[in-house]
Legacy VTK file of the C-alpha trace (Angstrom):
# vtk DataFile Version 3.0
C-alpha trace
ASCII
DATASET POLYDATA
POINTS 114 float
26.106 146.612 21.125
22.755 147.645 21.710
21.761 143.998 23.319
24.706 144.785 25.810
23.467 148.107 26.775
19.943 146.640 27.237
21.043 143.602 29.269
23.193 146.018 31.640
20.202 147.990 33.210
18.298 145.053 33.376
21.020 142.902 35.243
21.292 145.744 37.790
17.733 146.159 38.361
17.432 142.531 38.772
20.589 142.363 41.200
19.301 145.271 43.284
15.634 143.861 43.596
17.584 140.503 44.888
19.140 142.464 47.476
16.119 144.271 48.431
14.357 141.116 48.815
17.393 139.294 50.783
17.261 142.572 53.037
13.349 142.249 53.418
13.599 138.419 54.459
16.392 139.347 56.995
14.399 141.993 58.704
11.219 139.863 58.877
13.180 137.057 60.233
15.023 138.818 62.824
11.590 140.657 64.234
9.984 136.996 64.043
12.111 135.808 66.820
10.474 133.124 68.934
9.342 133.768 72.510
11.708 131.230 73.889
14.687 133.926 72.859
16.308 136.454 74.936
18.562 139.172 73.902
21.830 139.397 75.730
20.472 141.958 78.140
17.820 139.940 79.112
19.637 136.758 79.238
22.623 138.891 81.898
19.348 140.632 83.813
18.061 136.773 84.333
21.042 135.744 85.602
21.534 138.482 88.139
18.133 138.161 88.914
18.724 134.032 89.781
21.750 135.022 91.537
20.392 137.490 93.428
17.320 135.089 94.623
19.763 132.369 95.196
21.892 134.750 97.487
18.586 135.670 99.525
17.398 131.976 99.668
20.762 130.753 101.247
21.136 134.200 103.408
17.782 133.118 105.357
19.019 132.057 108.561
15.351 129.708 108.944
15.630 128.397 105.577
17.504 125.360 104.373
17.614 126.437 100.686
20.344 123.414 99.304
17.696 121.477 97.545
16.219 124.633 95.934
16.809 125.562 92.359
16.120 128.781 90.733
15.325 129.687 87.113
14.689 133.033 85.940
13.134 134.133 81.969
11.917 137.510 81.479
12.026 138.421 85.241
9.761 135.258 86.320
11.410 133.228 88.616
10.769 129.525 88.926
11.518 127.446 92.083
12.051 123.717 92.201
13.559 121.318 94.351
12.311 120.059 97.848
12.078 121.476 100.990
11.561 120.274 104.406
8.272 121.738 105.117
5.176 123.368 103.922
6.382 126.775 105.690
9.794 126.122 103.877
8.208 126.512 100.857
6.339 129.034 101.107
8.999 131.129 102.802
11.404 130.257 99.568
8.804 131.837 97.478
8.033 135.190 99.564
11.809 135.280 99.975
12.037 135.734 95.688
9.172 137.520 95.693
10.953 140.244 97.658
13.950 140.330 95.071
14.407 143.310 93.250
13.527 142.819 89.209
11.395 139.424 90.051
7.585 140.109 88.376
6.376 136.814 89.429
7.472 133.245 90.972
6.024 130.001 90.341
6.754 127.609 93.138
7.376 123.848 92.084
9.173 123.239 95.412
7.782 119.694 96.321
7.892 119.041 100.328
9.716 115.909 101.508
7.568 113.240 103.019
4.457 114.489 101.023
LINES 1 115
114 0 1 2 3 4 5 6 7 8 9 10 11 12 13 14 15 16 17 18 19 20 21 22 23 24 25 26 27 28 29 30 31 32 33 34 35 36 37 38 39 40 41 42 43 44 45 46 47 48 49 50 51 52 53 54 55 56 57 58 59 60 61 62 63 64 65 66 67 68 69 70 71 72 73 74 75 76 77 78 79 80 81 82 83 84 85 86 87 88 89 90 91 92 93 94 95 96 97 98 99 100 101 102 103 104 105 106 107 108 109 110 111 112 113
């Protein structure tokens, strides 16, 4: 009977220690998210920025934006695709920079014929 009483507190303490260890590991794993992951809110914000940039590019009468792609991560916009001229390439970058929420623009647009 004494042996049973001795095991019970040890068993409870062991389970408590195990549970707290699991909780600590889970917290550390949650805090150590890789920089390529984004929260749901960030994903939605980036999607909105991408949509606004695409719309602004398409609405510009002087720019043929059909061959320009837009991607956004953490407010940083990446332009890619093709433009008819260096002027169009620069114009796309200026348009993207003017969109609300854009932190920076990387212009990877290639000029056709170069």
